[in-house]
Phi, psi and omega in degrees: 000007177292332180294340180302323189257001176290142186287166180283150175301141186300333177298322179299312182301323184283333172285327172301312183297318179300314180297322176295329181288321183284333180209083184297317179295328184278330179268311173081003174206174184252352183216154177300157174298156180276164175296316182304314178294323177298320179303313180294327179289333188258316193297353185266000184262151173269097192282339167302333190258003184265136174248344175204130180232139175238143176247130168262127175061067182292346178058250176267005180081025180292312177288328181298320185299310181301309191294321187296326179279347171275322181298129181286175181298325181266010173266125177278134185219122172221167186237157179228109180231127188276330181273122187297324174300306174302316178302322179292329183287314182304311183295323177293323178288322184231068193296341180268000174262129180278126189247113181265132171267089192213171171273141176305336177295348181259020178308321183301314181292323174290322176295317178304315179303323184268000183078023182264127182275326186216157181237133183279319180215140173236129180253121187237132177252017179286142185274074187306325188285345177260007183268146173291155179308320180295321181285316172309306185300316179297317175294314177303309180297324173297319180291320187293341176299324192251346182260111177279174173305130183092000174285154183247140179227137177226144178203177180220162179217149171276150183304319180294336177289330181297331178279342183286155180311309180300330180286318182292316182303311180302312178306321169297311179305320180297318183289327180285336184255346180234138187302323181220140170227129187239148171254138177274176167293159183285136169276092184294338186276358181268134193265000000 
């Protein structure tokens, strides 16, 4: 289990930083997510009951790797990453995972192409607190088209993002669209 705490290869960090500099609002961070955060994002789900999982914004594939290790053989899993460089890193890290270079707002079309009728869980690395209201609503609306009642959604936010107007607006949207919204403990090892 020691590998669980190993750091990411420096080249992934540099590629991620370059992507953040190209599109700060679209990437939302300066370094890939930690394995601690990947555990928080995935460990609350009953993986034996999931038939389809989608990941939004895998970045360098930290969550992707964890999801792929937990998803059973009968679970359809694919990721949606808009940035071509980050999508390539995720594909190299997780060659058995289908990574689409698309906007997450096209999740319904991606599911239709794969013959997926419903998605049991969506795990998101998207920086919701940096998005304009129109984009937040478009992405959430697209997600709700494929996520049936009882479906699960997990995302994360940085503490400073929670105080921003967009962060408060996103929390309100979550409360308006989901029966229950819960917060996990803080992943202090996440940059």
